[in-house]
N, C-alpha and C positions, 0 to 999 in steps of 0.2 A: 882674736876669732870667737864670737863665741856661741852657743849652744842653747837653746828655749826650750821647753815642751811641758805640755799640759798635761794634767793627771784629770780623765773626764770622773766623774762619782758616781761610784760604786751602790747605784739603788737595789739591787740586788736583795745583801740580807732586808732591804726596807719592808721590797715586794713580797720576801718569803714570810715575814713578820704577819701581814696582810694576811696572805692569804692561811696560815695558820689558823688566824680569827676568826677565816668561813670556815673553817675543822672543827666539825660537831653540831652548826647551825642547822635548822631543816624549816625550810616553807611551805606550811598547811594551806590548803586551802578548802575552804568551808565552807555550811551554815552553822558555826556557833551556839549563838546563845536562844534559847527564851522560846515562846513557839514557833516561831520560825525555821530552827532547829525539828521541833517533833513535828512538822508540819513533812519537812523535807526528808528523815527517816521514813516515813510511812512512803513517800510516794519513794523515795530509792533503792528500797526491798517489798514494800506494799506489805499487806496488811491485813484480816479479820477483820471488823470490830464489831463487838456484839452488844447486846440490850442488857439494861443490866433487868435480873429479879425479877424474868419475862416482860416486859416493860415491850417500848417499841424505837426504834429509833426516826425523828423524824428528818426527811432528806430533802432539802429546798428543791422548786420545783420551778423558781420562780428567780430573776435578778432583787424582785421586794421578800422574797421569803427569805435568801439568803443572806442581806440582812438582818434580817426580824427573827426574834422568836415568836414561833405558833403557840404563845397565850397575849402575846399582843397584836390579834386579828381577833377582831372583833367579830360576830356572827357567822361564824364554821359549824364544820359539820363533819362527822365522818363520813368517807364516800365508797365503799366498796363497788370496784369495775366486776362486770364478768369471768374477769380470769382470778379473782378471788384476792387481790392485791385491791390493799387499805390507802386510803387518803386524807387531808385534813385539806376539805374547800370550802371553797364559799360560791354565791352566789353573786354576781354582777352584770349587769345590764340583760338580763333572763338571762346568762345565760352560766354554765356550771365552769369554774377553776379550779384546777387543782393547784395548789400551796404548795404541802410535803406529802411525798412517801411517807408510811411508816410501813418501816421493817423489823424485822429481829437480825439481821446481820448486814452488818455492808464487806464487802470485799475488796479492797483499791489493786487496781496489778500490781506488780515492780514497773517501774518506770523511769530506769536513774540514767541521773541526767550529770550527777557529781561524777560516777566511777567511769561511764562510759566518755563525759566527756572529756575527762583525763586521757583516757584511747586514746581519743579520735585529737587531743591536738598537742599534746605533752612532749612529741616529736620536737614539733619547730620551739619550743618552749626553750629543750634542748638546747637546738641550735644556737637561741639569742645566747645561750648561756658560756659556748664554746665561744663563738662569736665579742664575747663583750666582756669575761674576763677579766684577758691580757690588762684591759685600760681601768674597771675596777681593782685591779692589784695594784697599779702605778700612782709613784705619790700627789699625793691634794687627792684625793679621791675617798669618799666613803664606803665601806664594802657594805653596809647597812643600806645605804642606797641599792646597790646591788639584786642586796637582797629581794626589799623592794619592791623594784621593778619589775623581780621577779612571781610572785607575789600578787601586783598588781594584772602583772601581763595572763598569768596562767586562768588570774579570776576571771578577768574580761575576756576571757574564751570559751570558761566554761558557761557564764551567763550568757556567752548568745549559741553555744549549745543547748542551750536548757528552753529558749526562746523560740528554739524553731523544731524540736520535740513534738511531733506528730504522733505518734506510736509507744501505747494502745491506746485508745479514741478515748475520749471519756462515753462515759454511759449513757447513753441514748435520752433517758429519763431523765437524766440533771442537766444535762447540757443545756438544758434554756437557763437556769442558778448564774453560768457565770455573763450573761451580758450577751457583746458583740463578741464577744475573746473564746469563741467557739474549735477552731483546729489548734490548740495547746493546751492536750489536759491537763499542767504543770499551772496557769496561767488564771487565777482571775482577781485580783487582783494586782500583783506583781512585786508584791513586796516580800515575798518567799525569792525567789531568784534573784532579786537585789538588794537581797543579804546576801549573796555569798560574796564572800572578802577572806580573806587571810589573813594567819600569824606568822612568825618569827622563835621559830624556837630552840634553845637545846637539846641533843638526844641527852 
């Protein structure tokens, strides 16, 4: 009579090693580079922009003005309304068309979409982490893929939150410069929201 036995491979040390590889890693989601990062910071925290040296800011009032500079419009003049507001205007078809609002400062209210977006959806991402962590520390899986999926998921949800944002609304005087995108104060071209991404770093 003989006795046979088999010993299953102990995978715990390998799983512990992969778990340790995740330790000290962090996933950041935001707008990190260039003009989009600058614009995101303005909307996220709000700010007041002032004209230099006693001049004026030219705030576009039409979609055409938003994609051009005031100097590119020929035949314009300064129009002062009864309320004292100044505008760069021109006549088209016998009608006065206001192109730019001239003002010494513009206040952009805080429209948090990164912090508020994170607060609104991070619990769902954490639930994903709890459910999938065991899978990703199993043999044959790459821990970096787990971190990338977390980053993609959170970035996607914050993008949706930003696209759905409606408060505080745009200033009525400038809303026409957004073309048909009148409901969302963050969207003009959509490029800033699309630039929301993630990065993986060591702490």
